[in-house]
C-alpha angles and dihedrals in degrees: 000000000000089000089057090049091051092052092049091045090061092054095039107031093170094059125084113211117204130176122235107275094207088054091050091053089047089055090048091053089049091056090049095048091051091062109114094234091057099036090056088064102036095050096061090044089059091045092052092049091049090049093058093042090055097043111062098185092049090046090052089055090051093050090050091053091046090059091045097046103028105020097240143045118263122206116215119232117213116209117265118232112257090007094095093171087069089075088074091052089048093053092044093054089047094048091049088061095049098121093049094045093050090053100040092070088070092058108105096231091052097041091056097047110032116092112255091236091061092041091058091050093054095050087051102239091152104036089267097155094045089054091051091052091050093049091049089052089050097048098042097083090048090053093049091054093050091053091052094048093047091062123102092239121105106266108166092113090052096059099081093041095049094044091051091049090048091056091047090054091050089053088061092063115118094215100084098188092050092044094055093048093050093046089054089052090050090053092051092048092048090054090053096049100035123120126161088241088070092059093041092052090050092047094049094048104099090211088069106018087194091290097151099038112133123230091267089073104056125174090254090058092048092048092049094048093044091052088065088068095061138054109276094240087064096049094097092053089045093056091047091054092044091054090052090050094043094051096034090238134127109027090354097057099099115095091218089071090061100050116120093248091053098049097041091100110040095190093054090044094056092042087061090062098051095121098040098046107019097166096051094042092052088051091052091053089070084080093052121094090212098061116132134199096259090059090057095059094101094044137071111248098268117175123183115211118191114190116232117243091244091059094054126094121206113271 
């Protein structure tokens, strides 16, 4: 996909092409789910769900036990193809019915018809349920990010923050071998989805102020990349305004501007500095649905295109 972006960038230099971030996280989850250690648990879960969906008498026994043990019936959710985050929902619905599933194998109709390999899983002879709980814990942060990125709200400035937090959560895993493999997959996915605009958006969001940027993304890199978004005769003024913002000096020096209530809406925050930092505030308006042509006079015509998830192919 990046090759396609590069080709389009040559023909349309004033357009930034970005992949769908929700789709990228979906692909990341897919690569995680395909790991042998995880697949060995998810596959029998799906087989057990399919067994009860295909056997009405056995399913009736399960629903009766669900009411007895849990107080309600629970419908299982099978994963949806290409919606890899749905594996988490599948495991959650399965885990919620744990007590009923562990008891249903002793029902005569189920004991006679369920394959022995699935029976042994349900009675937990191989730590089956512990594995499910660990995988749910692993997939939960991925699923949360997908939900955020599938919203209709602007989220470019969230990408770096959420991806950093995702990696930090993975580092807390107790399974060291699995942790290292998944972190490597996160690194590979970041390389595929990365664009300087992601880091710039994070840096210019006053809620973050670039606080967790690693050494790879220095101020000099941000200033250089940001200067590409403005006419060159304004680059000096841009750097001046960036230095004020970076050091919280000039118009940004008052602590009241950095209180949580003040920075909760980044667009409103930047709009308040239109006179003091005209270049940066005009740049921020590219994220505002209400921008008009007059407000683009001091900027190159930069358009950000984020592909929808439906338009992506797996890569």
